[in-house]
C-alpha positions as CSV (number, residue, x, y, z in Angstrom):
1,X,-0.1,0.0,0.1
2,X,1.0,3.6,-0.8
3,X,1.4,5.9,2.0
4,X,-1.4,8.3,2.4
5,X,-0.3,11.8,1.4
6,X,-1.9,15.1,2.8
7,X,-4.2,16.5,0.1
8,X,-5.6,19.4,2.2
9,X,-5.1,23.0,1.1
10,X,-3.7,24.5,-2.3
11,X,0.0,24.7,-3.4
12,X,1.7,27.9,-3.9
13,X,1.7,27.2,-7.6
14,X,-2.2,27.0,-7.6
15,X,-2.5,30.1,-5.8
16,X,-0.1,31.9,-8.2
17,X,-2.1,30.6,-11.4
18,X,-5.4,31.8,-9.7
19,X,-3.9,35.2,-9.0
20,X,-2.6,35.5,-12.6
21,X,-6.0,34.8,-14.2
22,X,-7.7,37.2,-11.8
23,X,-5.3,39.8,-12.7
24,X,-5.7,39.2,-16.6
25,X,-9.3,39.4,-16.0
26,X,-9.3,42.8,-14.1
27,X,-6.9,44.1,-17.1
28,X,-9.4,43.1,-19.7
29,X,-12.3,44.8,-17.6
30,X,-10.3,48.0,-17.3
31,X,-9.4,48.1,-21.1
32,X,-13.4,48.4,-21.6
33,X,-13.8,51.4,-19.4
34,X,-12.6,54.2,-21.6
35,X,-14.7,52.8,-24.4
36,X,-17.7,52.6,-22.2
37,X,-17.1,56.4,-21.1
38,X,-17.0,57.4,-24.8
39,X,-20.1,55.6,-25.7
40,X,-21.9,57.1,-22.6
41,X,-20.6,60.6,-23.6
42,X,-21.9,60.0,-27.2
43,X,-25.4,59.0,-26.1
44,X,-25.8,61.8,-23.7
45,X,-24.7,64.4,-26.5
46,X,-27.2,62.6,-29.0
47,X,-30.0,62.5,-26.4
48,X,-29.6,66.2,-25.7
49,X,-29.1,67.2,-29.4
50,X,-32.2,65.2,-30.1
51,X,-34.3,67.0,-27.7
52,X,-33.1,70.5,-29.0
53,X,-33.5,69.2,-32.7
54,X,-37.3,68.3,-31.8
55,X,-37.9,71.5,-30.0
56,X,-36.7,73.6,-33.0
57,X,-38.6,71.7,-35.5
58,X,-41.9,71.9,-33.5
59,X,-41.4,75.8,-33.0
60,X,-41.0,76.3,-36.7
61,X,-43.7,73.9,-37.7
62,X,-46.3,75.9,-35.5
63,X,-44.9,79.2,-36.7
64,X,-45.4,78.0,-40.5
65,X,-48.8,76.6,-39.7
66,X,-50.1,79.6,-38.5
67,X,-51.4,81.5,-41.5
68,X,-51.3,84.7,-39.6
69,X,-47.6,84.6,-39.9
70,X,-46.0,85.8,-43.1
71,X,-44.1,83.6,-45.6
72,X,-40.9,82.9,-43.8
73,X,-39.1,82.8,-47.3
74,X,-40.7,86.1,-48.4
75,X,-37.1,87.9,-48.6
76,X,-35.1,85.0,-49.6
77,X,-35.4,81.2,-50.6
78,X,-34.2,79.2,-48.9
79,X,-34.3,81.2,-45.7
80,X,-31.2,80.2,-43.8
81,X,-30.9,81.6,-40.2
82,X,-27.7,82.5,-38.5
83,X,-26.4,79.8,-36.0
84,X,-28.0,79.9,-32.7
85,X,-26.2,78.4,-29.6
86,X,-28.2,76.4,-27.0
87,X,-26.9,75.6,-23.4
88,X,-28.8,72.5,-22.4
89,X,-28.9,73.5,-18.7
90,X,-31.1,76.6,-19.8
91,X,-28.8,78.9,-17.9
92,X,-27.4,82.1,-19.4
93,X,-23.9,81.0,-18.8
94,X,-22.3,77.7,-19.3
95,X,-22.5,75.5,-16.4
96,X,-20.0,72.7,-15.0
97,X,-20.7,69.9,-17.5
98,X,-22.6,71.8,-20.1
99,X,-21.5,72.0,-23.8
100,X,-22.9,74.6,-26.2
101,X,-24.9,73.1,-29.0
102,X,-25.1,74.9,-32.4
103,X,-28.5,74.9,-34.0
104,X,-28.7,75.8,-37.9
105,X,-32.2,76.2,-39.3
106,X,-33.0,76.5,-43.0
107,X,-36.5,77.0,-44.5
108,X,-37.3,76.5,-48.2
109,X,-40.4,77.6,-49.8
110,X,-41.6,74.5,-52.0
111,X,-43.9,76.6,-54.3
112,X,-44.7,76.4,-57.3
113,X,-44.2,72.6,-57.1
114,X,-46.2,72.4,-53.6
115,X,-47.8,75.8,-53.0
116,X,-48.4,76.6,-49.3
117,X,-45.6,74.1,-48.3
118,X,-42.2,74.6,-46.8
119,X,-39.3,72.6,-45.9
120,X,-37.6,72.9,-42.7
121,X,-34.3,71.5,-42.1
122,X,-32.7,71.6,-38.7
123,X,-28.9,70.6,-38.0
124,X,-27.6,70.4,-34.4
125,X,-23.9,69.9,-33.7
126,X,-21.7,70.1,-30.7
127,X,-17.9,70.5,-30.1
128,X,-16.1,67.3,-31.4
129,X,-18.8,66.5,-33.9
130,X,-19.2,69.0,-36.6
131,X,-21.7,66.9,-38.6
132,X,-24.1,66.5,-35.7
133,X,-27.7,65.4,-36.3
134,X,-30.0,66.8,-39.1
135,X,-33.7,66.4,-39.6
136,X,-36.2,67.7,-42.0
137,X,-39.9,68.0,-42.2
138,X,-42.5,69.5,-44.7
139,X,-45.0,71.6,-43.3
140,X,-48.3,73.1,-44.8
141,X,-50.5,75.9,-43.7
142,X,-53.7,75.5,-41.9
143,X,-56.4,77.9,-41.5
144,X,-57.8,76.2,-38.4
145,X,-54.7,77.4,-36.6
146,X,-54.5,80.9,-37.7
147,X,-54.1,83.4,-34.8
148,X,-55.7,86.0,-34.4
149,X,-58.9,84.4,-36.1
150,X,-60.6,86.0,-38.9
């Protein structure tokens, strides 16, 4: 018969292998962290820009739909407005963590092909992303929305 061996506990080699595997796993997780931060920042910028874009489109849509307002392209077609700068916090000055978004709006009169219709194009961009996001809508006049009423 062979003598009984003590099989309790772990050897130093097993401990070092386990420690090595844990260190490799931690380094892999740490290498993913900067990419997660970049993705989170991009998502935050896109969300804020999307809200600003939606608001700008809605304001222009409402102004055009009201026949009481004049033709936005009466002086020039397309009517390109100067850049407008928006601070998402709503404060007068930039706060810690704020980024200034640039809003570019252009309105094109679609007459004579589509009389009484305008194309509104809005682009919102921010520092580090000069392309930003762009959306276009076509708006027509509605007499029921005229203010003041006839």
